[in-house]
N, C-alpha and C positions, 0 to 999 in steps of 0.2 A: 709684177706689182710695180707700180710706178713711184716716183718720188714723194708725190702728194700722200699716196696710202701709207708709205712708211712713216712719213712725218707726222700723220693722224694717229698711227698705231703706237709711234713712241711718245706722242703727248699723253694718249690714253694711260699707257704703263707709267710714264714719268711721273705724271701727277701723284697718283697714289703713293708711288715710291718716295716722292719728296714729302708727302704728308705724313708718311710713317716715319722717315728720318727726323722731320721736325718733331713729331711726338716723342720718339725715344730720346731726342736731345734734350726736350723740355722735361721728361721724366728724370733724366740724369742730372739737370740742373735743380730740380726740386729734391731730389734726394741729398745732393750736396748743401742746399740750403737748409734741410731739416737737420742733417748731421752737424752742420755749423751752429745751428741754433741749439742742438743739444750740448755741444761743447761749451757755448757761451753761456747756457742757463747752469750747466754744473759749475763753472768757474764763479758765476755770481753766487750760487749756493754756498760753494767752498768759503767765498770772502765773507759772505753773512755769517756763517757758522763760526768762522775765526773771530770776528768782531763780537759775537755773543759769548764765545768762550774768553775772549781777554776781559769783557764786561764782568764775567761771572768771576774770573780770578781777582779782579779789583775788588769785587764785593765780598769774597771770602778774605781777601787781605784785610779789609777795613773790619770785618767781623772778628777777625782775629786779634787785631790792636785793640777793639773794644772789650773783648773777652779778657785780655791781658791786663787791661786797666781796671776791670771789675775784680780780677783776682788780686790785684796790689791793694784795693780798696778793702777787700774781705781780710786780706792778711793784716792791713793796718788795725782794722777794726778788732780783730781777735787779739791783737797785741794790746791794745787799748783797755779791751775788757780783762785780760789777765794782769796788766798793771794796776787795774782798779780792784783786783781781788776776785773776780769772777772766774767762772769757767765757760770757754766758748762752746 
């Protein structure tokens, strides 16, 4: 076997091996990108849920304040009815 034959065989074997190496490397990079996207998506979802939860807390607080004001108004009206001689 001369040098030209060894070089040709090495090229025939080296080409597919290099292609497989590139394919494997790309597959690993794609997996890492997918995992990164999953973490980023989870983080975004968590942020959105926390914002919605805060909005709901604010809404509940406003409704409780409104309910307390209505309870005070009812108590005032009952007292007024009693002062006028009626029964609430």
